SEFIZA-3560 file (N, C-alpha, C; in Angstrom, 3 decimals):
REM SEFIZA-3560
<numar><xx>-89.726</xx><yy>-103.525</yy><zz>-1.149</zz><atom>N</atom></numar>
<numar><xx>-91.013</xx><yy>-104.116</yy><zz>-1.447</zz><atom>CA</atom></numar>
<numar><xx>-92.071</xx><yy>-103.507</yy><zz>-0.530</zz><atom>C</atom></numar>
<numar><xx>-93.203</xx><yy>-103.205</yy><zz>-1.090</zz><atom>N</atom></numar>
<numar><xx>-94.335</xx><yy>-102.736</yy><zz>-0.311</zz><atom>CA</atom></numar>
<numar><xx>-94.966</xx><yy>-103.956</yy><zz>0.351</zz><atom>C</atom></numar>
<numar><xx>-95.117</xx><yy>-103.903</yy><zz>1.662</zz><atom>N</atom></numar>
<numar><xx>-95.685</xx><yy>-105.025</yy><zz>2.398</zz><atom>CA</atom></numar>
<numar><xx>-97.205</xx><yy>-104.938</yy><zz>2.330</zz><atom>C</atom></numar>
<numar><xx>-97.857</xx><yy>-105.999</yy><zz>1.857</zz><atom>N</atom></numar>
<numar><xx>-99.321</xx><yy>-105.965</yy><zz>1.760</zz><atom>CA</atom></numar>
<numar><xx>-99.969</xx><yy>-105.975</yy><zz>3.139</zz><atom>C</atom></numar>
<numar><xx>-101.143</xx><yy>-105.387</yy><zz>3.208</zz><atom>N</atom></numar>
<numar><xx>-101.910</xx><yy>-105.415</yy><zz>4.459</zz><atom>CA</atom></numar>
<numar><xx>-102.275</xx><yy>-106.865</yy><zz>4.782</zz><atom>C</atom></numar>
<numar><xx>-102.276</xx><yy>-107.181</yy><zz>6.061</zz><atom>N</atom></numar>
<numar><xx>-102.529</xx><yy>-108.555</yy><zz>6.485</zz><atom>CA</atom></numar>
<numar><xx>-103.871</xx><yy>-109.072</yy><zz>5.973</zz><atom>C</atom></numar>
<numar><xx>-104.920</xx><yy>-108.273</yy><zz>6.086</zz><atom>N</atom></numar>
<numar><xx>-106.236</xx><yy>-108.755</yy><zz>5.655</zz><atom>CA</atom></numar>
<numar><xx>-106.288</xx><yy>-108.961</yy><zz>4.143</zz><atom>C</atom></numar>
<numar><xx>-105.587</xx><yy>-108.140</yy><zz>3.381</zz><atom>N</atom></numar>
<numar><xx>-105.538</xx><yy>-108.311</yy><zz>1.929</zz><atom>CA</atom></numar>
<numar><xx>-104.786</xx><yy>-109.579</yy><zz>1.570</zz><atom>C</atom></numar>
<numar><xx>-103.678</xx><yy>-109.820</yy><zz>2.237</zz><atom>N</atom></numar>
<numar><xx>-102.897</xx><yy>-111.029</yy><zz>1.992</zz><atom>CA</atom></numar>
<numar><xx>-103.705</xx><yy>-112.278</yy><zz>2.339</zz><atom>C</atom></numar>
<numar><xx>-104.407</xx><yy>-112.229</yy><zz>3.461</zz><atom>N</atom></numar>
<numar><xx>-105.243</xx><yy>-113.385</yy><zz>3.840</zz><atom>CA</atom></numar>
<numar><xx>-106.366</xx><yy>-113.619</yy><zz>2.820</zz><atom>C</atom></numar>
<numar><xx>-106.931</xx><yy>-112.559</yy><zz>2.304</zz><atom>N</atom></numar>
<numar><xx>-107.983</xx><yy>-112.684</yy><zz>1.299</zz><atom>CA</atom></numar>
<numar><xx>-107.449</xx><yy>-113.336</yy><zz>0.026</zz><atom>C</atom></numar>
<numar><xx>-106.282</xx><yy>-112.909</yy><zz>-0.435</zz><atom>N</atom></numar>
<numar><xx>-105.702</xx><yy>-113.489</yy><zz>-1.644</zz><atom>CA</atom></numar>
<numar><xx>-105.300</xx><yy>-114.945</yy><zz>-1.403</zz><atom>C</atom></numar>
<numar><xx>-104.800</xx><yy>-115.255</yy><zz>-0.225</zz><atom>N</atom></numar>
<numar><xx>-104.480</xx><yy>-116.651</yy><zz>0.095</zz><atom>CA</atom></numar>
<numar><xx>-105.730</xx><yy>-117.526</yy><zz>0.087</zz><atom>C</atom></numar>
<numar><xx>-106.830</xx><yy>-117.000</yy><zz>0.593</zz><atom>N</atom></numar>
<numar><xx>-108.093</xx><yy>-117.739</yy><zz>0.574</zz><atom>CA</atom></numar>
<numar><xx>-108.580</xx><yy>-117.942</yy><zz>-0.859</zz><atom>C</atom></numar>
<numar><xx>-108.448</xx><yy>-116.899</yy><zz>-1.688</zz><atom>N</atom></numar>
<numar><xx>-108.816</xx><yy>-117.020</yy><zz>-3.101</zz><atom>CA</atom></numar>
<numar><xx>-107.947</xx><yy>-118.062</yy><zz>-3.797</zz><atom>C</atom></numar>
<numar><xx>-106.648</xx><yy>-118.078</yy><zz>-3.474</zz><atom>N</atom></numar>
<numar><xx>-105.744</xx><yy>-119.068</yy><zz>-4.059</zz><atom>CA</atom></numar>
<numar><xx>-106.167</xx><yy>-120.477</yy><zz>-3.659</zz><atom>C</atom></numar>
<numar><xx>-106.439</xx><yy>-120.665</yy><zz>-2.379</zz><atom>N</atom></numar>
<numar><xx>-106.838</xx><yy>-121.992</yy><zz>-1.897</zz><atom>CA</atom></numar>
<numar><xx>-108.115</xx><yy>-122.463</yy><zz>-2.594</zz><atom>C</atom></numar>
<numar><xx>-109.090</xx><yy>-121.574</yy><zz>-2.724</zz><atom>N</atom></numar>
<numar><xx>-110.349</xx><yy>-121.944</yy><zz>-3.380</zz><atom>CA</atom></numar>
<numar><xx>-110.127</xx><yy>-122.246</yy><zz>-4.856</zz><atom>C</atom></numar>
<numar><xx>-109.333</xx><yy>-121.423</yy><zz>-5.526</zz><atom>N</atom></numar>
<numar><xx>-109.060</xx><yy>-121.648</yy><zz>-6.951</zz><atom>CA</atom></numar>
<numar><xx>-108.308</xx><yy>-122.955</yy><zz>-7.158</zz><atom>C</atom></numar>
<numar><xx>-107.361</xx><yy>-123.241</yy><zz>-6.293</zz><atom>N</atom></numar>
<numar><xx>-106.597</xx><yy>-124.498</yy><zz>-6.392</zz><atom>CA</atom></numar>
<numar><xx>-107.512</xx><yy>-125.687</yy><zz>-6.187</zz><atom>C</atom></numar>
<numar><xx>-108.380</xx><yy>-125.597</yy><zz>-5.178</zz><atom>N</atom></numar>
<numar><xx>-109.329</xx><yy>-126.663</yy><zz>-4.888</zz><atom>CA</atom></numar>
<numar><xx>-110.270</xx><yy>-126.877</yy><zz>-6.074</zz><atom>C</atom></numar>
<numar><xx>-110.857</xx><yy>-125.793</yy><zz>-6.570</zz><atom>N</atom></numar>
<numar><xx>-111.790</xx><yy>-125.890</yy><zz>-7.699</zz><atom>CA</atom></numar>
<numar><xx>-111.122</xx><yy>-126.514</yy><zz>-8.919</zz><atom>C</atom></numar>
<numar><xx>-109.888</xx><yy>-126.087</yy><zz>-9.199</zz><atom>N</atom></numar>
<numar><xx>-109.191</xx><yy>-126.598</yy><zz>-10.375</zz><atom>CA</atom></numar>
<numar><xx>-108.784</xx><yy>-128.068</yy><zz>-10.199</zz><atom>C</atom></numar>
<numar><xx>-108.407</xx><yy>-128.444</yy><zz>-8.985</zz><atom>N</atom></numar>
<numar><xx>-108.036</xx><yy>-129.841</yy><zz>-8.736</zz><atom>CA</atom></numar>
<numar><xx>-109.235</xx><yy>-130.780</yy><zz>-8.832</zz><atom>C</atom></numar>
<numar><xx>-110.404</xx><yy>-130.310</yy><zz>-8.395</zz><atom>N</atom></numar>
<numar><xx>-111.606</xx><yy>-131.141</yy><zz>-8.405</zz><atom>CA</atom></numar>
<numar><xx>-112.165</xx><yy>-131.280</yy><zz>-9.815</zz><atom>C</atom></numar>
<numar><xx>-112.302</xx><yy>-130.172</yy><zz>-10.517</zz><atom>N</atom></numar>
<numar><xx>-112.887</xx><yy>-130.200</yy><zz>-11.859</zz><atom>CA</atom></numar>
<numar><xx>-112.197</xx><yy>-129.153</yy><zz>-12.728</zz><atom>C</atom></numar>
<numar><xx>-111.076</xx><yy>-129.539</yy><zz>-13.342</zz><atom>N</atom></numar>
<numar><xx>-110.330</xx><yy>-128.568</yy><zz>-14.152</zz><atom>CA</atom></numar>
<numar><xx>-111.072</xx><yy>-128.162</yy><zz>-15.421</zz><atom>C</atom></numar>
<numar><xx>-111.198</xx><yy>-126.864</yy><zz>-15.603</zz><atom>N</atom></numar>
<numar><xx>-111.794</xx><yy>-126.308</yy><zz>-16.820</zz><atom>CA</atom></numar>
<numar><xx>-110.963</xx><yy>-125.094</yy><zz>-17.211</zz><atom>C</atom></numar>
<numar><xx>-111.272</xx><yy>-124.516</yy><zz>-18.334</zz><atom>N</atom></numar>
<numar><xx>-110.603</xx><yy>-123.293</yy><zz>-18.737</zz><atom>CA</atom></numar>
<numar><xx>-110.828</xx><yy>-122.177</yy><zz>-17.739</zz><atom>C</atom></numar>
<numar><xx>-112.032</xx><yy>-122.111</yy><zz>-17.199</zz><atom>N</atom></numar>
<numar><xx>-112.369</xx><yy>-121.071</yy><zz>-16.221</zz><atom>CA</atom></numar>
<numar><xx>-111.578</xx><yy>-121.243</yy><zz>-14.932</zz><atom>C</atom></numar>
<numar><xx>-111.493</xx><yy>-122.481</yy><zz>-14.433</zz><atom>N</atom></numar>
<numar><xx>-110.748</xx><yy>-122.702</yy><zz>-13.189</zz><atom>CA</atom></numar>
<numar><xx>-109.258</xx><yy>-122.490</yy><zz>-13.410</zz><atom>C</atom></numar>
<numar><xx>-108.780</xx><yy>-122.833</yy><zz>-14.592</zz><atom>N</atom></numar>
<numar><xx>-107.368</xx><yy>-122.623</yy><zz>-14.916</zz><atom>CA</atom></numar>
<numar><xx>-107.035</xx><yy>-121.138</yy><zz>-14.930</zz><atom>C</atom></numar>
<numar><xx>-107.874</xx><yy>-120.330</yy><zz>-15.555</zz><atom>N</atom></numar>
<numar><xx>-107.651</xx><yy>-118.880</yy><zz>-15.602</zz><atom>CA</atom></numar>
<numar><xx>-107.732</xx><yy>-118.268</yy><zz>-14.212</zz><atom>C</atom></numar>
<numar><xx>-108.702</xx><yy>-118.717</yy><zz>-13.421</zz><atom>N</atom></numar>
<numar><xx>-108.842</xx><yy>-118.189</yy><zz>-12.060</zz><atom>CA</atom></numar>
<numar><xx>-107.595</xx><yy>-118.508</yy><zz>-11.236</zz><atom>C</atom></numar>
<numar><xx>-107.085</xx><yy>-119.722</yy><zz>-11.373</zz><atom>N</atom></numar>
<numar><xx>-105.885</xx><yy>-120.117</yy><zz>-10.638</zz><atom>CA</atom></numar>
<numar><xx>-104.672</xx><yy>-119.324</yy><zz>-11.120</zz><atom>C</atom></numar>
<numar><xx>-104.547</xx><yy>-119.142</yy><zz>-12.420</zz><atom>N</atom></numar>
<numar><xx>-103.441</xx><yy>-118.343</yy><zz>-12.960</zz><atom>CA</atom></numar>
<numar><xx>-103.510</xx><yy>-116.897</yy><zz>-12.474</zz><atom>C</atom></numar>
<numar><xx>-104.693</xx><yy>-116.331</yy><zz>-12.453</zz><atom>N</atom></numar>
<numar><xx>-104.859</xx><yy>-114.934</yy><zz>-12.024</zz><atom>CA</atom></numar>
<numar><xx>-104.470</xx><yy>-114.740</yy><zz>-10.564</zz><atom>C</atom></numar>
<numar><xx>-104.974</xx><yy>-115.605</yy><zz>-9.696</zz><atom>N</atom></numar>
<numar><xx>-104.692</xx><yy>-115.434</yy><zz>-8.273</zz><atom>CA</atom></numar>
<numar><xx>-103.236</xx><yy>-115.806</yy><zz>-7.967</zz><atom>C</atom></numar>
<numar><xx>-102.668</xx><yy>-116.731</yy><zz>-8.716</zz><atom>N</atom></numar>
<numar><xx>-101.247</xx><yy>-117.060</yy><zz>-8.548</zz><atom>CA</atom></numar>
<numar><xx>-100.391</xx><yy>-115.859</yy><zz>-8.900</zz><atom>C</atom></numar>
<numar><xx>-100.699</xx><yy>-115.214</yy><zz>-10.012</zz><atom>N</atom></numar>
<numar><xx>-99.974</xx><yy>-114.010</yy><zz>-10.425</zz><atom>CA</atom></numar>
<numar><xx>-100.100</xx><yy>-112.928</yy><zz>-9.353</zz><atom>C</atom></numar>
<numar><xx>-101.307</xx><yy>-112.714</yy><zz>-8.859</zz><atom>N</atom></numar>
<numar><xx>-101.544</xx><yy>-111.692</yy><zz>-7.838</zz><atom>CA</atom></numar>
<numar><xx>-100.710</xx><yy>-111.961</yy><zz>-6.595</zz><atom>C</atom></numar>
<numar><xx>-100.683</xx><yy>-113.208</yy><zz>-6.148</zz><atom>N</atom></numar>
<numar><xx>-99.927</xx><yy>-113.557</yy><zz>-4.947</zz><atom>CA</atom></numar>
<numar><xx>-98.428</xx><yy>-113.379</yy><zz>-5.169</zz><atom>C</atom></numar>
<numar><xx>-97.945</xx><yy>-113.734</yy><zz>-6.343</zz><atom>N</atom></numar>
<numar><xx>-96.522</xx><yy>-113.547</yy><zz>-6.648</zz><atom>CA</atom></numar>
<numar><xx>-96.155</xx><yy>-112.065</yy><zz>-6.654</zz><atom>C</atom></numar>
<numar><xx>-97.003</xx><yy>-111.244</yy><zz>-7.240</zz><atom>N</atom></numar>
<numar><xx>-96.733</xx><yy>-109.801</yy><zz>-7.267</zz><atom>CA</atom></numar>
<numar><xx>-96.787</xx><yy>-109.220</yy><zz>-5.859</zz><atom>C</atom></numar>
<numar><xx>-97.781</xx><yy>-109.616</yy><zz>-5.083</zz><atom>N</atom></numar>
<numar><xx>-97.925</xx><yy>-109.081</yy><zz>-3.722</zz><atom>CA</atom></numar>
<numar><xx>-96.722</xx><yy>-109.401</yy><zz>-2.842</zz><atom>C</atom></numar>
<numar><xx>-96.134</xx><yy>-110.578</yy><zz>-3.035</zz><atom>N</atom></numar>
<numar><xx>-95.022</xx><yy>-111.000</yy><zz>-2.184</zz><atom>CA</atom></numar>
<numar><xx>-93.659</xx><yy>-110.711</yy><zz>-2.798</zz><atom>C</atom></numar>
<numar><xx>-93.645</xx><yy>-110.331</yy><zz>-4.081</zz><atom>N</atom></numar>
<numar><xx>-92.381</xx><yy>-110.048</yy><zz>-4.743</zz><atom>CA</atom></numar>
<numar><xx>-91.576</xx><yy>-111.295</yy><zz>-5.047</zz><atom>C</atom></numar>
<numar><xx>-92.241</xx><yy>-112.410</yy><zz>-5.201</zz><atom>N</atom></numar>
<numar><xx>-91.569</xx><yy>-113.686</yy><zz>-5.474</zz><atom>CA</atom></numar>
<numar><xx>-91.941</xx><yy>-114.193</yy><zz>-6.856</zz><atom>C</atom></numar>
<numar><xx>-90.993</xx><yy>-114.873</yy><zz>-7.544</zz><atom>N</atom></numar>
<numar><xx>-91.220</xx><yy>-115.255</yy><zz>-8.945</zz><atom>CA</atom></numar>
<numar><xx>-92.080</xx><yy>-116.493</yy><zz>-9.164</zz><atom>C</atom></numar>
<numar><xx>-92.232</xx><yy>-117.335</yy><zz>-8.162</zz><atom>N</atom></numar>
<numar><xx>-93.082</xx><yy>-118.518</yy><zz>-8.357</zz><atom>CA</atom></numar>
<numar><xx>-93.958</xx><yy>-118.745</yy><zz>-7.129</zz><atom>C</atom></numar>
<numar><xx>-94.970</xx><yy>-119.559</yy><zz>-7.308</zz><atom>N</atom></numar>
<numar><xx>-95.998</xx><yy>-119.707</yy><zz>-6.274</zz><atom>CA</atom></numar>
<numar><xx>-95.466</xx><yy>-120.342</yy><zz>-4.998</zz><atom>C</atom></numar>
<numar><xx>-94.543</xx><yy>-121.287</yy><zz>-5.103</zz><atom>N</atom></numar>
<numar><xx>-94.002</xx><yy>-121.893</yy><zz>-3.883</zz><atom>CA</atom></numar>
<numar><xx>-93.283</xx><yy>-120.857</yy><zz>-3.025</zz><atom>C</atom></numar>
<numar><xx>-92.466</xx><yy>-120.031</yy><zz>-3.676</zz><atom>N</atom></numar>
<numar><xx>-91.776</xx><yy>-118.967</yy><zz>-2.942</zz><atom>CA</atom></numar>
<numar><xx>-92.762</xx><yy>-117.924</yy><zz>-2.429</zz><atom>C</atom></numar>
<numar><xx>-93.795</xx><yy>-117.638</yy><zz>-3.210</zz><atom>N</atom></numar>
<numar><xx>-94.801</xx><yy>-116.653</yy><zz>-2.799</zz><atom>CA</atom></numar>
<numar><xx>-95.559</xx><yy>-117.137</yy><zz>-1.565</zz><atom>C</atom></numar>
<numar><xx>-95.893</xx><yy>-118.408</yy><zz>-1.531</zz><atom>N</atom></numar>
<numar><xx>-96.589</xx><yy>-118.957</yy><zz>-0.366</zz><atom>CA</atom></numar>
<numar><xx>-95.692</xx><yy>-118.926</yy><zz>0.869</zz><atom>C</atom></numar>
<numar><xx>-94.413</xx><yy>-119.234</yy><zz>0.695</zz><atom>N</atom></numar>
<numar><xx>-93.465</xx><yy>-119.157</yy><zz>1.820</zz><atom>CA</atom></numar>
<numar><xx>-93.361</xx><yy>-117.723</yy><zz>2.335</zz><atom>C</atom></numar>
<numar><xx>-93.261</xx><yy>-116.777</yy><zz>1.417</zz><atom>N</atom></numar>
<numar><xx>-93.154</xx><yy>-115.367</yy><zz>1.810</zz><atom>CA</atom></numar>
<numar><xx>-94.433</xx><yy>-114.904</yy><zz>2.514</zz><atom>C</atom></numar>
<numar><xx>-95.586</xx><yy>-115.331</yy><zz>2.011</zz><atom>N</atom></numar>
<numar><xx>-96.848</xx><yy>-114.968</yy><zz>2.651</zz><atom>CA</atom></numar>
<numar><xx>-96.903</xx><yy>-115.512</yy><zz>4.077</zz><atom>C</atom></numar>
<numar><xx>-96.471</xx><yy>-116.754</yy><zz>4.261</zz><atom>N</atom></numar>
<numar><xx>-96.422</xx><yy>-117.327</yy><zz>5.611</zz><atom>CA</atom></numar>
<numar><xx>-95.489</xx><yy>-116.517</yy><zz>6.510</zz><atom>C</atom></numar>
<numar><xx>-94.338</xx><yy>-116.138</yy><zz>5.970</zz><atom>N</atom></numar>
<numar><xx>-93.376</xx><yy>-115.349</yy><zz>6.734</zz><atom>CA</atom></numar>
<numar><xx>-93.983</xx><yy>-114.005</yy><zz>7.136</zz><atom>C</atom></numar>
<numar><xx>-94.625</xx><yy>-113.332</yy><zz>6.183</zz><atom>N</atom></numar>
<numar><xx>-95.216</xx><yy>-112.023</yy><zz>6.459</zz><atom>CA</atom></numar>
<numar><xx>-96.321</xx><yy>-112.120</yy><zz>7.511</zz><atom>C</atom></numar>
<numar><xx>-97.134</xx><yy>-113.155</yy><zz>7.421</zz><atom>N</atom></numar>
<numar><xx>-98.213</xx><yy>-113.314</yy><zz>8.398</zz><atom>CA</atom></numar>
<numar><xx>-97.661</xx><yy>-113.676</yy><zz>9.775</zz><atom>C</atom></numar>
<numar><xx>-96.602</xx><yy>-114.478</yy><zz>9.821</zz><atom>N</atom></numar>
<numar><xx>-95.993</xx><yy>-114.853</yy><zz>11.100</zz><atom>CA</atom></numar>
<numar><xx>-95.313</xx><yy>-113.653</yy><zz>11.748</zz><atom>C</atom></numar>
<numar><xx>-94.781</xx><yy>-112.744</yy><zz>10.919</zz><atom>N</atom></numar>
<numar><xx>-94.097</xx><yy>-111.562</yy><zz>11.445</zz><atom>CA</atom></numar>
<numar><xx>-95.070</xx><yy>-110.605</yy><zz>12.113</zz><atom>C</atom></numar>
<numar><xx>-96.336</xx><yy>-110.678</yy><zz>11.724</zz><atom>N</atom></numar>
<numar><xx>-97.339</xx><yy>-109.820</yy><zz>12.320</zz><atom>CA</atom></numar>
<numar><xx>-97.325</xx><yy>-108.430</yy><zz>11.736</zz><atom>C</atom></numar>
<numar><xx>-98.198</xx><yy>-107.586</yy><zz>12.245</zz><atom>N</atom></numar>
<numar><xx>-98.297</xx><yy>-106.216</yy><zz>11.716</zz><atom>CA</atom></numar>
<numar><xx>-97.042</xx><yy>-105.420</yy><zz>12.037</zz><atom>C</atom></numar>
<numar><xx>-96.732</xx><yy>-104.501</yy><zz>11.125</zz><atom>N</atom></numar>
<numar><xx>-95.589</xx><yy>-103.622</yy><zz>11.357</zz><atom>CA</atom></numar>
<numar><xx>-95.935</xx><yy>-102.624</yy><zz>12.448</zz><atom>C</atom></numar>
<numar><xx>-94.931</xx><yy>-102.228</yy><zz>13.190</zz><atom>N</atom></numar>
<numar><xx>-95.161</xx><yy>-101.212</yy><zz>14.222</zz><atom>CA</atom></numar>
<numar><xx>-95.292</xx><yy>-99.850</yy><zz>13.556</zz><atom>C</atom></numar>
<numar><xx>-95.926</xx><yy>-98.921</yy><zz>14.241</zz><atom>N</atom></numar>
<numar><xx>-96.104</xx><yy>-97.574</yy><zz>13.705</zz><atom>CA</atom></numar>
<numar><xx>-94.754</xx><yy>-96.888</yy><zz>13.493</zz><atom>C</atom></numar>
<numar><xx>-93.788</xx><yy>-97.185</yy><zz>14.352</zz><atom>N</atom></numar>
<numar><xx>-92.475</xx><yy>-96.552</yy><zz>14.226</zz><atom>CA</atom></numar>
<numar><xx>-91.800</xx><yy>-96.978</yy><zz>12.930</zz><atom>C</atom></numar>
<numar><xx>-91.825</xx><yy>-98.267</yy><zz>12.637</zz><atom>N</atom></numar>
<numar><xx>-91.159</xx><yy>-98.726</yy><zz>11.408</zz><atom>CA</atom></numar>
<numar><xx>-91.907</xx><yy>-98.245</yy><zz>10.185</zz><atom>C</atom></numar>
<numar><xx>-93.218</xx><yy>-98.139</yy><zz>10.256</zz><atom>N</atom></numar>
<numar><xx>-93.987</xx><yy>-97.630</yy><zz>9.121</zz><atom>CA</atom></numar>
<numar><xx>-93.652</xx><yy>-96.159</yy><zz>8.881</zz><atom>C</atom></numar>
<numar><xx>-93.492</xx><yy>-95.408</yy><zz>9.941</zz><atom>N</atom></numar>
<numar><xx>-93.145</xx><yy>-94.003</yy><zz>9.809</zz><atom>CA</atom></numar>
<numar><xx>-91.747</xx><yy>-93.819</yy><zz>9.249</zz><atom>C</atom></numar>
<numar><xx>-90.818</xx><yy>-94.675</yy><zz>9.656</zz><atom>N</atom></numar>
<numar><xx>-89.459</xx><yy>-94.594</yy><zz>9.138</zz><atom>CA</atom></numar>
<numar><xx>-89.449</xx><yy>-94.854</yy><zz>7.648</zz><atom>C</atom></numar>
<numar><xx>-90.243</xx><yy>-95.804</yy><zz>7.202</zz><atom>N</atom></numar>
<numar><xx>-90.314</xx><yy>-96.125</yy><zz>5.782</zz><atom>CA</atom></numar>
<numar><xx>-90.855</xx><yy>-94.937</yy><zz>5.017</zz><atom>C</atom></numar>
<numar><xx>-91.905</xx><yy>-94.291</yy><zz>5.536</zz><atom>N</atom></numar>
<numar><xx>-92.485</xx><yy>-93.132</yy><zz>4.883</zz><atom>CA</atom></numar>
<numar><xx>-91.479</xx><yy>-91.996</yy><zz>4.795</zz><atom>C</atom></numar>
<numar><xx>-90.692</xx><yy>-91.802</yy><zz>5.852</zz><atom>N</atom></numar>
<numar><xx>-89.691</xx><yy>-90.737</yy><zz>5.849</zz><atom>CA</atom></numar>
<numar><xx>-88.617</xx><yy>-91.033</yy><zz>4.809</zz><atom>C</atom></numar>
<numar><xx>-88.215</xx><yy>-92.296</yy><zz>4.665</zz><atom>N</atom></numar>
<numar><xx>-87.181</xx><yy>-92.643</yy><zz>3.700</zz><atom>CA</atom></numar>
<numar><xx>-87.697</xx><yy>-92.419</yy><zz>2.291</zz><atom>C</atom></numar>
<numar><xx>-88.961</xx><yy>-92.706</yy><zz>2.049</zz><atom>N</atom></numar>
<numar><xx>-89.537</xx><yy>-92.479</yy><zz>0.741</zz><atom>CA</atom></numar>
<numar><xx>-89.643</xx><yy>-90.999</yy><zz>0.423</zz><atom>C</atom></numar>
<numar><xx>-89.896</xx><yy>-90.178</yy><zz>1.435</zz><atom>N</atom></numar>
<numar><xx>-90.030</xx><yy>-88.745</yy><zz>1.215</zz><atom>CA</atom></numar>
<numar><xx>-88.681</xx><yy>-88.087</yy><zz>0.927</zz><atom>C</atom></numar>
<numar><xx>-87.610</xx><yy>-88.689</yy><zz>1.365</zz><atom>N</atom></numar>
<numar><xx>-86.268</xx><yy>-88.099</yy><zz>1.185</zz><atom>CA</atom></numar>
<numar><xx>-85.761</xx><yy>-88.258</yy><zz>-0.195</zz><atom>C</atom></numar>
//
């Protein structure tokens, strides 16, 4: 799985929170579509099939912190092989 950049993941999590809030307060077709779109995006970014698992994975990725340059380089070398 490609690990998303921390700032991108935080941005999508913020979009999810706002969409969830908007839809819970005043559900409309527009808020439903926005929530579905950002839910799909978060699931794809984390490689998880449902939103609960995606949120858990996002928390795990953020808690793990940024990858070190050494591990990023190893991944690039494995992809090049």
